[in-house]
C-alpha positions in Angstrom: -7.0 -5.8 -6.0 -9.9 -7.3 -4.3 -7.5 -9.1 -1.9 -5.8 -5.7 -1.0 -9.2 -4.1 -0.6 -10.0 -7.0 1.9 -6.8 -6.2 3.6 -7.7 -2.4 4.1 -11.0 -3.4 5.6 -9.2 -5.6 8.0 -7.0 -2.9 9.1 -10.1 -0.6 9.6 -11.8 -3.4 11.4 -9.1 -3.5 14.0 -8.8 0.3 14.5 -6.1 1.1 11.8 -5.8 3.0 8.7 -7.6 1.3 5.8 -4.8 0.6 3.4 -4.1 -2.9 2.0 -1.6 -4.6 0.0 -0.6 -7.8 -1.6 2.3 -9.0 -3.4 1.8 -11.3 -6.6 4.3 -13.5 -8.3 3.4 -15.8 -11.2 -0.3 -15.0 -10.7 -0.4 -16.1 -7.1 -0.5 -13.9 -3.9 2.6 -14.7 -2.0 2.3 -11.9 0.4 -0.7 -10.0 2.1 -0.5 -7.1 4.4 -2.3 -4.0 5.9 -1.3 -0.7 7.5 -0.5 -1.8 11.1 1.0 1.5 12.4 -1.8 2.0 15.0 -2.3 -1.6 15.9 1.2 -2.4 16.5 2.6 1.1 17.5 5.1 0.7 14.7 5.7 3.7 12.4 7.2 1.5 9.5 4.4 -1.2 9.3 2.7 0.3 6.2 0.4 -2.1 4.0 3.2 -2.6 1.4 5.8 -3.3 4.0 3.7 -5.7 5.8 2.9 -7.6 2.5 6.6 -7.9 1.9 7.3 -9.0 5.4 4.6 -11.6 5.0 6.0 -12.8 1.6 9.4 -13.4 3.3 12.6 -13.9 1.5 11.7 -15.0 -2.1 15.0 -14.4 -3.9 14.4 -12.1 -6.7 11.5 -9.7 -6.5 11.5 -9.2 -10.3 8.4 -9.9 -12.1 6.4 -9.3 -9.1 3.3 -7.0 -8.8 2.7 -4.9 -5.9 -1.1 -4.1 -5.4 -2.0 -1.3 -3.0 -5.4 0.3 -2.3 -3.5 3.6 -2.2 -0.5 5.1 -4.1 2.6 4.2 -2.1 4.4 6.9 -0.1 8.0 7.4 -0.6 9.1 4.9 2.1 7.0 2.1 0.3 8.0 3.3 -3.1 11.6 2.9 -2.1 11.1 -0.6 -0.9 9.6 -1.4 -4.3 12.6 0.1 -6.1 15.1 -1.5 -3.6 13.7 -5.0 -4.4 13.3 -4.4 -8.1 9.4 -4.9 -8.0 8.4 -4.6 -11.7 4.8 -3.2 -11.4 2.6 -1.4 -9.1 -1.2 -1.3 -9.1 -3.0 1.1 -7.1 -6.5 1.4 -6.2 -6.5 5.3 -6.0 -4.2 8.3 -5.8 -6.9 11.0 -5.3 -6.7 11.1 -1.5 -3.0 10.8 -1.6 -0.7 11.3 -4.6 2.2 9.4 -3.1 5.4 8.7 -5.0 4.3 7.7 -8.5 6.9 9.7 -10.3 9.8 8.5 -8.2 8.7 4.7 -8.9 8.4 5.4 -12.7 11.7 7.2 -12.6 13.2 4.0 -11.4 11.6 1.8 -14.0 8.4 0.5 -12.2 5.3 0.5 -14.3 2.6 2.1 -12.2 -1.2 1.6 -12.8 -3.7 3.7 -10.9 -7.1 2.0 -11.3 -8.9 5.2 -9.6 -11.6 2.9 -7.9 -14.4 4.7 -6.3 -14.5 2.0 -3.6 -11.0 2.8 -2.5 -11.5 6.6 -2.8 -14.7 6.4 -0.7 -13.1 4.3 2.0 -10.0 6.7 2.3 -12.2 9.9 2.1 -14.5 8.6 4.9 -11.6 7.6 7.1 -9.7 10.9 6.5 -13.0 12.9 7.3 -13.5 10.9 10.5 -9.6 10.7 11.7 -8.0 13.9 10.2 -5.3 13.9 12.9 -4.4 10.2 12.6 -4.3 10.6 8.8 -2.0 13.7 9.2 0.2 11.6 11.4 0.3 8.7 8.9 1.3 10.9 6.0 4.0 12.8 8.2 2.1 16.2 8.2 1.2 16.3 11.7 
């Protein structure tokens, strides 16, 4: 999760939304990413999709674990389901409940660590950037 948090901080440091993700296979990080919707003016470059993009084609995604600092939205949860990712570990879901039930209903094990560092980072961002956050979660 530390690598995902580092990715979230990288996004924040470049003017983006502080959400980070890594994809792990066999205990090794094979893809890293962070939310780049703002930086790349790209509505689909969420942290999880960026990590998948950076992992590239790996054949089967079964037995991979997707770490994200925030509970994935339905878009990213759909990608996890589509590719057969086995487990999703999240830093928190307090600031955004996301699509946990959807992933679990499709056989993905979801673990919410409820990490104060992730909660505080998102709460601060949301308080300072409410309009950008509303845009990101489709509530603008």
